[in-house]
N, C-alpha and C positions, 0 to 999 in steps of 0.2 A: 387461312392463317389466323391465329389468335395469340394472346399474351403468353399462354403456356408453351406454345410452339416456339415463341421467341425466347423462352428460357426462364420466365417468371411464373411461378405457380402460386396463384392467389389462394387457392384452397389449402396449400401447405402452410401458408401464412396464418390462415384461420385456425388450423389444427395446432400450430405452435402456440398460439395465444391460449387455446383451451388447455393445452398440456401444462403451461406454466402458471396458470391461475392459482393453483393451490400453494405453490412456493411463494408467489408474490403476496398472497393474502396474509401470510405469516408475518410480513414486515410492516404491516399497517400500524400507524400511530393514530391517536384520536384526532389529530389535526387534519388528517387526510379527508378530503371531501370527494364524494363520488367513487366510482369503481374503475376497474381496468377496462380500457377500450375507448376512452374519450380522446378528443383531439389534443387535450392538454391535461397535465396533472394539477389538481387543485389542493392547496395546503393553507389551512387557516392560520392567520397571524395573531389570533386572539391572545395566546400566551406571550408572544413576543411584545405585544402592546403593554404588557405588565412590567416589562423590563425598564430600567432607568434610562439607559442610552444604548439601545441595541445596535450592533453592527453585523451586517450580513457578510459571511465569508463564502467563497466558492473555490472549487478545485475541479480540474478536468485532466484526465490522463488515460493511458491505455496500458497494455502489458508488453509492448514492444515485440521483439521476435521470440519471446517465451512461448507464444502461441504455436511455434513450429514444433516444440516438444509435445504439445497436446495432440497435434496431427499425427506425429510418428507413434506416440504411445497409445493413440486412440483413447485418450483420457480427457474428458471435457467438463468434469464436475467441480474443478477447483479454479480454473482460469478466471471465472467470474469473481471469485474472492479477491484475486489480484487486482482486477479492475477497480473494485470498490476501495480496496486498501490504499491504492495509490492516490485516490482522491480524498478520502476521509482522513487519512493520516496527515495530509497537508493542512486540513481544516483544524484538526486537533492540535497540530503543531503551533497554531496561532492562538490557541486557547479556546477554540470554538467547539460547540456541540453540533455534529452533523444532524440535519433535519430530514433531508430527502435526497434521493439519488435517481438518476435516469441513465439507462444504458443504451449503447448503440452497437449493433452487430451487423457487420457487412459480410456477406457470404457469397460464394459462387453458386451454390444451390441450397435451397432451404430444405434441410432434412428435419422435420418437426421434432422428432425425439432428441436429436443432437442439440437443437436450439433450446429446447426445454431443459436439457441437462445443463447447458451453459448458464441459462438464466437461473436455474436452481442454485448454482454457485454464486451468482450475483445476489440472490436473495439471502444466502447464508452470510455473505459479507455484510449485507445490510443489517441482518439480525445481530451480528457481532458488534456492529458500530452504533446500533440504535436508530439507523436511518430508515425511512420508509422508501420502498421502491415504488414510486408513483407514476412511472411511465418508461417508455423506451421505444426502440425502433429496430426492426430486423429488415435489412435491405438485401435483396438478391441482386447480384451483379454478374449475370451471365456474360461471358466473353471478356470480362475484365479480371475476374478471379477464377482460379481452378475450382471445379465443383466441390472438392472435398476440403477446401480451405476457407478460413474466415478471419476476420479481425474484430477486436472488441475494444471499445472505449467507454468512458462514462463521464458524468458530470454530477457534482454534489454541491449542495448549499447547506451552510450551517449558520449559527448565530453565536454572538458573544457580547457580553457587556463591554462597552468600550474601555472601562477602567480595568478590565481583566484580560485585555489583549496581551499576548506574550510578544514583546517586540525586541528584546535584547538590548534596548537602549541604555539600561542602567547597569549592565554588566561591568564589573570593575576588576582590577588585578586582585588575585586571591580568591575569586569565586571558585566553587567546587563543581567539577564536571561529573555527571552521572550518565552512564550508557545503559540503554535497555536492550536486551538480547534480541537478535533477529531470529527468524526461523530458517535462515539459509540465504541463498542468493537473492531472494525476493524477485523483483521484476526488472532488474537493470543489468546491463552488461552481457546480455545473452548473445549478442553478435560475436563477442570474444569467446564466450563459452562454446559456441558452435564451431569455432575455429580450433579450440583446444581438444574437444572430444568429437569423435566421429558420431554424427547424428543418424544412427541407424537403430532399429529396434533391438538388434543383437547387442550393440554397444550400450544402449540405455538399460537393457535388462541385465547387464553384468553386475554381479554382486561384489562389493568392495568391503573387506574386513574393517578398514579404517572408518568407513561410513556407517557400517552396521546395517546397510540397506543397499538396494541397487542404485546405480548412478541416476537413472531416471527418477526414482522416488526422491532422491536427494535434491535434484534440480527442479522438479515440478512442485515441490513443497510450497504452498501458497504464502504470499506476503503476510506477515504478522500485522494485525490491526491493533493500534495502540490507544484507541479512544477510551476504553475502560481504564487503562493504566493511568493515563493523564488525568482523567476525571477523579480517580482515587486520590491522586496527589492534591488536586484542588479541593476535594471534599475534606481532606485532612487539614486544611487550612495552611498549606505550605505554598509559598510563592515560587513559581517557576520564572526565573529571570530571563531565560533564553531557551529556545528549543530548536533543534535542527533535525529534520527528517533525512536520514542518510539514504539517498537514492542515487541516480546516475551522477557520476562525478565523485562518488565516495566521500572520504573525509575531507580531502583538500578543497573541494568545491562547496560542499554543503555546510560544514561547520562554520566557516567564515560568514555565512549568510545571517547568522544570529549575532555576530559580534559587532560592536561599535568600532570606529577607528581607534587605533592606538592600543588594541588588545590582541594578544596572541593566546590561542588555546593550546595548552601543553597536554598531550595525550600519552599516557604510559602504555606501551604496547603489551607489557606483561601483566596488566591489571585485570585481565580476563582471558579466557581461553578462546582463541580463534577457532571456529568450527572446522572440522576436517575437510569439508568440501572445498574450502578456500586453499588449504594447504595442498590438497590433491591437484587442484587447478593450477596453482603456481608451479608445482613440480612438473606436471604433464606438459604444460605450455611454456615452460621456461620463462615465466613472467616475473620481472623483478618486483621487489617489495613496493617501491614507489608507485608503480603502475597498478598494483593490486589495491592499494589504499586510495588511489585516484580513480578507481573504477567501481569498486564493490563496497558493500557495507561492512565487510570483514567481521561480521558477527554482532554488529550493533545497528539496530534499525532507527534508534532515536538517541540523540545526545542532548542532555538538559544541563542548564547552569543554575546553581543555587548560591545563596548569599554566604552560607557557612556550612561547616561539617555537620552540625546538628540537623539543619534543614535537609541536607543531602541524605543522611542516614534515615531520617524519618520518612523521606520520600521513597527510599528504597523499600522500607517496610510496607508502605502503602501500595507500591507497585507489585510487590510480591503477593500481597493480599488479593490483588486483582488478577493474579495468575501469571505474571511475567517475572523474568529474572532481570536484575539490575546490578550494576557495579559502579563503584567510584573509580573513575578512569583518569583523573588528572585535575588540573586547575588552570586558571587564567593568569596571565602576567602582562605587564606593560611591554609593548613592543609593536612591531608592524602587524597589522590585521592579517591573521592567517592561522595556520596550524603547524605545530611542531611535534613530531613523533619522537619519543625517546624510550 
């Protein structure tokens, strides 16, 4: 009896590392010390020491049951982008710059090529956010997980000057709300998605005219990473007073997280076009509007608050320059802390 007969293939682990090295290397920043394969990832704080009052920010998350789509579609090159996005977007939401990322993949069986493809997606997410992929772990769990399944999560660390933290504490009535477009469902609410649509290859390969693509292509579209968009606003000298990353819990849970007591966010539903995937989902699943906005991003991955209309319009220009779409979606008013859709 040996470890391989028990279900854990150490040689496959070695092969996975070799296959992923090229992807990981592309994400390196000058602060990274050492190479891939050490017991820990090392990152120099030399540049951080030059900051006036640096604050470290961290984020950890996974992709939820969206991984089920990757299994059915046998498409594993983008799920790693989702894992990175869910972490670095939270850091950017607080005003921070992501510095480095670590991934964790648990699988029933280590298929080196598949693991390397997943990590290739992680590396792409790191490239999009400017974070270095300085380490990770692939763990085989024979007997605990089916051989062809896996789960992925990650952890990111970023930094921000304390005076530049986005806290929302100074939001007042009359501030302008700007939404940045999402790429689709992102990585939340897939337990409901899987109840609405039949999760078979045939169903996911079905083309819908209103989507302009197959259902699977629409659903597996990776989470948009907003690091560059928010950095563009900052570089333009515009103060973001509040920022909300619209993840699980949709508008109703996430927008209030950036609001101080006594402020209501008023969002105009017709201020932007809700993507067709959400309309299709609501129709197919007979899901009421309140539940949709309480579960999904409904086409807006980030909501920002600005002091006035000039700042909001200039921020939109900066966001568009960074390659994202943004819209003025409403304003704040005095009232109970929460969200009002109109």
